[in-house]
Every structure is written in C-alpha cells, then in structure tokens.
MARDRENKOL-756277 format. One line per 10 residues: number of its first residue (from 1); for each residue x, y, z of N, C-alpha, C, CB. Coordinates in steps of 0.05 Angstrom, whole numbers, always signed. Glycine has a CB too. Example, Ala and Ser with C-alpha at 12.3 -4.5 7.8 and 13.67 -1.06 7.14 Angstrom:
2
1) +264/-114/+156/+246/-90/+156/+264/-66/+156/+226/-89/+181; +257/-45/+142/+273/-21/+143/+258/+1/+157/+282/-12/+114 $
//
This chain:
122
1) +3441/+1673/+3974/+3451/+1639/+3993/+3467/+1653/+4013/+3477/+1610/+3972; +3459/+1651/+4032/+3478/+1657/+4056/+3491/+1626/+4066/+3458/+1674/+4084; +3479/+1611/+4062/+3486/+1587/+4073/+3522/+1579/+4063/+3461/+1566/+4060; +3539/+1561/+4083/+3559/+1563/+4083/+3574/+1526/+4094/+3562/+1589/+4100; +3584/+1515/+4077/+3598/+1493/+4090/+3602/+1500/+4125/+3629/+1489/+4074; +3587/+1483/+4142/+3612/+1481/+4167/+3594/+1498/+4182/+3649/+1494/+4162; +3576/+1513/+4180/+3549/+1531/+4190/+3530/+1525/+4182/+3547/+1556/+4186; +3501/+1522/+4210/+3481/+1521/+4207/+3469/+1528/+4194/+3474/+1523/+4216; +3454/+1522/+4174/+3437/+1541/+4147/+3417/+1561/+4158/+3416/+1520/+4126; +3419/+1576/+4147/+3396/+1603/+4148/+3375/+1597/+4133/+3405/+1631/+4136 $
11) +3375/+1593/+4115/+3362/+1590/+4091/+3335/+1557/+4094/+3392/+1585/+4066; +3313/+1560/+4083/+3307/+1527/+4074/+3315/+1502/+4070/+3300/+1524/+4060; +3338/+1508/+4057/+3354/+1490/+4053/+3361/+1468/+4062/+3366/+1497/+4053; +3347/+1440/+4062/+3354/+1412/+4083/+3387/+1414/+4087/+3345/+1377/+4065; +3388/+1404/+4115/+3413/+1401/+4122/+3420/+1373/+4133/+3419/+1421/+4139; +3400/+1354/+4136/+3402/+1323/+4145/+3388/+1305/+4123/+3386/+1317/+4175; +3393/+1279/+4128/+3379/+1262/+4107/+3385/+1231/+4112/+3389/+1270/+4077; +3368/+1218/+4115/+3364/+1184/+4113/+3352/+1178/+4091/+3345/+1171/+4135; +3372/+1153/+4087/+3368/+1133/+4063/+3348/+1104/+4074/+3402/+1123/+4051; +3324/+1102/+4071/+3313/+1085/+4071/+3301/+1063/+4047/+3302/+1094/+4082 $
21) +3311/+1046/+4051/+3300/+1016/+4019/+3297/+1046/+3995/+3247/+988/+4026; +3322/+1049/+3991/+3325/+1053/+3965/+3303/+1095/+3968/+3306/+1015/+3943; +3291/+1095/+3985/+3287/+1124/+3981/+3301/+1145/+4005/+3255/+1127/+3980; +3297/+1170/+3998/+3311/+1199/+4003/+3297/+1211/+4020/+3313/+1217/+3979; +3306/+1216/+4053/+3287/+1233/+4059/+3311/+1254/+4068/+3262/+1221/+4083; +3299/+1280/+4063/+3314/+1298/+4068/+3306/+1322/+4091/+3318/+1306/+4044; +3311/+1336/+4112/+3298/+1357/+4127/+3316/+1373/+4140/+3281/+1347/+4145; +3309/+1393/+4146/+3333/+1415/+4168/+3323/+1417/+4189/+3340/+1447/+4162; +3343/+1414/+4213/+3337/+1419/+4236/+3359/+1447/+4243/+3339/+1391/+4253; +3363/+1458/+4266/+3372/+1477/+4267/+3401/+1480/+4286/+3350/+1491/+4273 $
31) +3412/+1461/+4285/+3427/+1450/+4302/+3456/+1445/+4282/+3412/+1424/+4315; +3455/+1425/+4274/+3472/+1411/+4245/+3487/+1432/+4225/+3447/+1392/+4223; +3503/+1424/+4229/+3526/+1442/+4210/+3525/+1430/+4186/+3558/+1443/+4220; +3516/+1453/+4164/+3520/+1444/+4131/+3539/+1428/+4127/+3526/+1464/+4111; +3541/+1403/+4118/+3563/+1386/+4108/+3558/+1380/+4089/+3572/+1366/+4118; +3581/+1374/+4064/+3582/+1371/+4032/+3565/+1346/+4026/+3613/+1368/+4020; +3576/+1321/+4051/+3551/+1294/+4041/+3519/+1302/+4038/+3550/+1268/+4068; +3502/+1334/+4049/+3487/+1321/+4032/+3474/+1338/+4005/+3464/+1309/+4050; +3497/+1361/+3993/+3504/+1366/+3974/+3509/+1330/+3949/+3529/+1386/+3984; +3518/+1314/+3958/+3526/+1289/+3952/+3501/+1272/+3949/+3546/+1280/+3971 $
41) +3490/+1268/+3965/+3459/+1255/+3962/+3445/+1259/+3951/+3443/+1254/+3977; +3438/+1289/+3948/+3419/+1302/+3937/+3432/+1299/+3898/+3415/+1337/+3956; +3446/+1300/+3903/+3466/+1299/+3867/+3463/+1270/+3858/+3507/+1304/+3868; +3464/+1252/+3881/+3460/+1226/+3873/+3438/+1218/+3860/+3461/+1213/+3892; +3410/+1228/+3886/+3378/+1219/+3877/+3375/+1247/+3850/+3346/+1223/+3913; +3394/+1262/+3835/+3378/+1273/+3819/+3347/+1297/+3826/+3373/+1248/+3806; +3346/+1299/+3859/+3323/+1307/+3863/+3329/+1336/+3873/+3307/+1288/+3880; +3355/+1349/+3864/+3354/+1382/+3865/+3381/+1386/+3845/+3358/+1397/+3901; +3376/+1398/+3829/+3400/+1411/+3817/+3409/+1434/+3829/+3396/+1417/+3792; +3429/+1425/+3843/+3445/+1452/+3866/+3472/+1454/+3850/+3455/+1441/+3908 $
51) +3472/+1456/+3827/+3487/+1468/+3813/+3502/+1498/+3828/+3469/+1472/+3789; +3476/+1517/+3837/+3477/+1543/+3840/+3485/+1543/+3865/+3454/+1558/+3835; +3473/+1519/+3891/+3495/+1518/+3918/+3518/+1517/+3918/+3493/+1499/+3934; +3528/+1496/+3897/+3555/+1480/+3892/+3582/+1503/+3889/+3552/+1460/+3860; +3558/+1520/+3872/+3583/+1552/+3862/+3582/+1565/+3887/+3573/+1581/+3832; +3567/+1573/+3894/+3573/+1590/+3916/+3578/+1582/+3944/+3555/+1607/+3917; +3584/+1555/+3943/+3599/+1535/+3966/+3627/+1533/+3961/+3588/+1504/+3966; +3637/+1545/+3933/+3658/+1535/+3927/+3669/+1505/+3923/+3669/+1544/+3941; +3653/+1489/+3911/+3661/+1459/+3917/+3661/+1444/+3884/+3634/+1443/+3942; +3657/+1475/+3863/+3656/+1468/+3836/+3677/+1472/+3819/+3637/+1478/+3825 $
61) +3693/+1446/+3803/+3721/+1461/+3798/+3720/+1483/+3785/+3739/+1447/+3784; +3741/+1500/+3787/+3746/+1521/+3773/+3739/+1521/+3739/+3772/+1525/+3780; +3742/+1501/+3734/+3740/+1500/+3701/+3720/+1501/+3688/+3748/+1480/+3690; +3690/+1486/+3716/+3668/+1480/+3709/+3655/+1503/+3684/+3654/+1478/+3734; +3643/+1489/+3666/+3618/+1503/+3649/+3590/+1504/+3661/+3614/+1488/+3624; +3574/+1515/+3653/+3547/+1508/+3664/+3523/+1513/+3648/+3542/+1522/+3687; +3524/+1488/+3632/+3500/+1485/+3606/+3476/+1471/+3609/+3509/+1470/+3582; +3473/+1485/+3632/+3433/+1476/+3636/+3421/+1492/+3626/+3417/+1475/+3666; +3396/+1478/+3608/+3376/+1491/+3604/+3354/+1486/+3629/+3367/+1484/+3578; +3349/+1511/+3643/+3331/+1508/+3667/+3296/+1511/+3657/+3341/+1536/+3690 $
71) +3284/+1492/+3671/+3249/+1489/+3674/+3246/+1487/+3688/+3232/+1475/+3666; +3224/+1488/+3697/+3206/+1490/+3722/+3180/+1486/+3715/+3207/+1514/+3737; +3166/+1463/+3733/+3143/+1458/+3736/+3138/+1453/+3748/+3133/+1450/+3730; +3118/+1479/+3763/+3103/+1480/+3790/+3080/+1465/+3795/+3096/+1506/+3794; +3067/+1447/+3774/+3046/+1434/+3773/+3056/+1402/+3787/+3034/+1437/+3742; +3077/+1402/+3793/+3084/+1370/+3801/+3080/+1370/+3831/+3118/+1359/+3793; +3079/+1348/+3839/+3076/+1332/+3865/+3100/+1335/+3881/+3071/+1302/+3860; +3095/+1331/+3906/+3121/+1329/+3923/+3107/+1312/+3945/+3137/+1361/+3934; +3129/+1292/+3959/+3106/+1283/+3984/+3125/+1289/+4008/+3093/+1243/+3984; +3109/+1303/+4022/+3129/+1315/+4055/+3118/+1292/+4078/+3115/+1358/+4070 $
81) +3135/+1280/+4085/+3142/+1270/+4110/+3141/+1280/+4137/+3161/+1266/+4108; +3124/+1277/+4151/+3123/+1286/+4184/+3126/+1270/+4198/+3102/+1294/+4196; +3151/+1265/+4212/+3159/+1243/+4235/+3158/+1243/+4259/+3179/+1238/+4235; +3155/+1229/+4274/+3159/+1226/+4303/+3185/+1233/+4307/+3154/+1199/+4315; +3197/+1250/+4329/+3230/+1231/+4335/+3243/+1216/+4352/+3247/+1243/+4338; +3213/+1207/+4373/+3223/+1193/+4386/+3206/+1162/+4377/+3222/+1205/+4414; +3189/+1165/+4354/+3170/+1145/+4343/+3182/+1131/+4305/+3135/+1165/+4344; +3196/+1131/+4305/+3196/+1136/+4274/+3169/+1121/+4256/+3227/+1121/+4262; +3157/+1100/+4259/+3150/+1088/+4255/+3117/+1113/+4257/+3162/+1064/+4268; +3125/+1126/+4264/+3094/+1138/+4271/+3100/+1172/+4258/+3086/+1139/+4314 $
91) +3081/+1168/+4230/+3091/+1192/+4221/+3058/+1195/+4204/+3125/+1191/+4200; +3065/+1221/+4180/+3037/+1226/+4165/+3056/+1242/+4146/+3005/+1243/+4182; +3045/+1242/+4127/+3057/+1242/+4093/+3032/+1266/+4081/+3054/+1201/+4072; +3047/+1290/+4065/+3019/+1300/+4055/+3043/+1300/+4022/+3001/+1339/+4075; +3018/+1297/+4007/+3025/+1300/+3974/+3010/+1318/+3964/+3020/+1276/+3956; +3023/+1337/+3946/+3013/+1360/+3951/+3035/+1379/+3922/+3017/+1369/+3990; +3020/+1400/+3903/+3055/+1422/+3889/+3058/+1445/+3894/+3060/+1429/+3857; +3034/+1443/+3926/+3050/+1473/+3941/+3065/+1469/+3963/+3031/+1495/+3953; +3079/+1490/+3962/+3113/+1478/+3972/+3110/+1484/+4009/+3148/+1506/+3955; +3132/+1479/+4009/+3131/+1467/+4045/+3136/+1493/+4056/+3160/+1441/+4058 $
101) +3124/+1497/+4075/+3122/+1524/+4086/+3092/+1543/+4070/+3157/+1540/+4078; +3082/+1536/+4060/+3055/+1550/+4045/+3038/+1526/+4061/+3054/+1552/+4002; +3025/+1511/+4066/+3011/+1502/+4080/+3006/+1492/+4105/+3007/+1495/+4070; +2984/+1483/+4115/+2976/+1472/+4151/+2996/+1454/+4149/+2941/+1454/+4161; +3012/+1449/+4165/+3021/+1429/+4171/+3007/+1406/+4194/+3044/+1439/+4175; +3002/+1377/+4182/+2990/+1364/+4193/+2999/+1352/+4220/+2984/+1350/+4176; +2983/+1351/+4244/+2991/+1341/+4264/+2984/+1306/+4272/+2980/+1361/+4281; +3014/+1299/+4278/+3022/+1274/+4282/+3014/+1263/+4303/+3045/+1271/+4280; +3016/+1277/+4324/+2996/+1268/+4353/+3032/+1254/+4359/+2955/+1237/+4347; +3049/+1263/+4366/+3080/+1260/+4371/+3067/+1241/+4402/+3103/+1299/+4375 $
111) +3088/+1224/+4419/+3074/+1221/+4447/+3097/+1241/+4457/+3071/+1186/+4463; +3114/+1254/+4435/+3136/+1269/+4457/+3132/+1302/+4457/+3171/+1262/+4448; +3111/+1311/+4453/+3091/+1327/+4459/+3092/+1348/+4423/+3101/+1346/+4495; +3094/+1328/+4415/+3087/+1339/+4383/+3106/+1349/+4365/+3069/+1361/+4384; +3133/+1337/+4376/+3160/+1352/+4365/+3171/+1318/+4348/+3188/+1369/+4399; +3167/+1337/+4323/+3170/+1321/+4300/+3198/+1330/+4285/+3143/+1325/+4281; +3214/+1303/+4276/+3223/+1298/+4266/+3238/+1326/+4246/+3210/+1279/+4261; +3223/+1334/+4228/+3219/+1346/+4211/+3207/+1344/+4186/+3234/+1350/+4209; +3218/+1353/+4165/+3205/+1356/+4142/+3221/+1334/+4128/+3206/+1385/+4130; +3214/+1305/+4112/+3228/+1294/+4094/+3212/+1294/+4066/+3236/+1267/+4104 $
121) +3230/+1299/+4039/+3223/+1309/+4018/+3224/+1281/+4002/+3241/+1334/+4008; +3207/+1273/+3991/+3211/+1237/+3972/+3214/+1261/+3939/+3165/+1201/+3974 $
//
C-alpha cells in the first residue's frame, strides 16, 4: 500500500465517510487527503481490520503485538450505495458478494449528469 496520511489515496481505500442514523457510509474521492478520522471510524464500526493499514501509516504504538487470527468469508454480502451528489435522497443500492469494481455500476439517473457521490459500503 502506497497511501499515506495527508495524501490522496492511490488505492481503492475509502477516504470519506458519513454516519447517518447509526449506519456508516464510506467512499473514495480523488481530491480529499487521507486522514486518521477514517481509520478511527472504521475501527469504531469494526467493519474492516485496519491493523495492516495502521502499521504502514505508522499510527500503531511501538509495542503493539499483532495476535490476530485472520479468516475470510468471500461469500458474505455487502451493500454498496450509489448516491447523487446534489440530491442525496436519490440513490441505488447493490447487495452482492462480488467486490466493488467487479460488477456493472447501476445508473442512478442523477440530475447532475450522473455524477454520483461515490460508493458507500454498509
């Protein structure tokens, strides 16, 4: 991972978020620098094990001991939201076990020429 705090992410790592009614929505934009608040909110919701990212960004304590047992379930489904930038109540959601970027993105028919806010995962 080449992403660093204070720089715009080069990877698919989400750098923006919004909490609405106890739900977390995350997306990536190409303008906003990566800040530690996204790592804190992801950790709060326990939706991503960010230990490796925190280690690479240098935000873990020097005496941190990694005692994780890592398992992956590729069959789990997630929900991706596609939201109009200027009309937040206009959106489509895709629930799938297929990773973001590997399926056809739905057309939300945004009044601002289809310019979606981004992908938020729940």
